[in-house]
C-alpha positions in Angstrom: -46.0 29.3 21.6 -49.3 29.3 23.2 -52.2 28.3 20.9 -53.6 32.1 21.2 -50.1 33.3 19.7 -49.8 30.2 16.9 -53.8 31.8 16.2 -52.3 35.4 15.7 -49.2 35.4 14.0 -51.0 32.9 10.9 -54.3 30.8 12.0 -52.1 28.2 13.5 -51.3 27.6 9.8 -47.3 27.6 9.3 -46.6 27.5 13.0 -48.1 24.1 13.2 -45.4 23.5 10.8 -43.0 25.1 12.7 -43.8 23.3 15.8 -43.5 20.1 13.8 -40.1 20.7 12.2 -38.9 21.7 15.4 -39.8 18.1 16.9 -38.4 16.3 14.4 -35.3 17.9 14.5 -35.3 17.2 18.6 -36.5 13.7 18.1 -33.0 13.4 15.2 -30.9 14.9 17.9 -32.4 12.9 20.8 -32.4 9.5 18.9 -29.1 9.9 17.3 -29.7 10.9 13.9 -27.0 13.1 13.4 -24.5 12.8 10.8 -21.1 14.1 9.3 -19.2 13.7 6.6 -16.0 13.5 5.5 -14.0 14.3 1.8 -10.6 13.1 0.5 -9.1 13.0 -2.4 -6.1 10.7 -3.2 -2.6 12.4 -3.9 0.5 11.7 -5.1 3.6 12.7 -3.5 7.2 11.8 -3.9 10.5 11.7 -1.1 13.0 14.4 -0.9 15.8 12.5 -0.4 14.5 9.5 -2.9 12.9 11.0 -6.1 12.2 7.9 -8.0 9.7 6.7 -5.2 6.1 7.7 -5.0 3.8 7.3 -2.5 -0.3 7.8 -2.8 -2.3 9.2 0.1 -5.8 10.8 1.1 -6.0 14.2 2.3 -8.8 16.0 3.3 -10.3 18.8 1.3 -13.8 19.2 3.0 -16.3 18.3 5.6 -19.6 18.9 7.6 -21.2 18.2 10.9 -24.6 18.5 12.5 -27.1 17.2 10.0 -30.2 16.1 11.3 -31.4 12.9 9.2 -29.8 10.5 7.5 -32.3 11.6 4.1 -30.6 15.3 4.6 -27.2 14.6 4.9 -27.2 12.6 2.7 -28.2 14.7 -0.2 -25.4 17.3 1.1 -22.9 14.5 1.5 -23.5 13.7 -2.5 -23.6 17.7 -3.5 -20.2 18.1 -1.6 -18.6 15.0 -3.3 -19.7 15.8 -6.9 -18.2 19.2 -6.4 -14.9 17.7 -6.1 -15.3 15.1 -8.3 -16.1 17.7 -11.4 -12.8 19.3 -10.6 -10.1 18.7 -13.2 -7.0 17.6 -11.2 -4.8 17.0 -13.9 -1.3 17.9 -12.8 -0.3 21.6 -14.9 3.8 22.2 -16.0 
C-alpha cells in the first residue's frame, strides 16, 4: 500500500496500525513464535476379556495450531482448558 492510498482511506491512522499488525505477525512467523495446543482428558477403560482389569489413559479432545505470539496462544489454550475442565464427566448409569 502506498502512502497516498493509506491517506485516502483514513488519513493513514488505521492503516498504520494494520501495517504494524502485519509486520508483527510476519516477525512472529519468521522467528518461530507460532504455537499449538492440545487438550487431553484422562479416561478409564476395562478389558473385554478381563472386566476386573481397569486402565487409565489420555484421550485427545481438542487442538488448535497456528497461533502467532506466545500471549495469544496461551490465552486461547487456557480458554480451551477451562471449557473442558468445567464439564461434568460423571458417568451416567
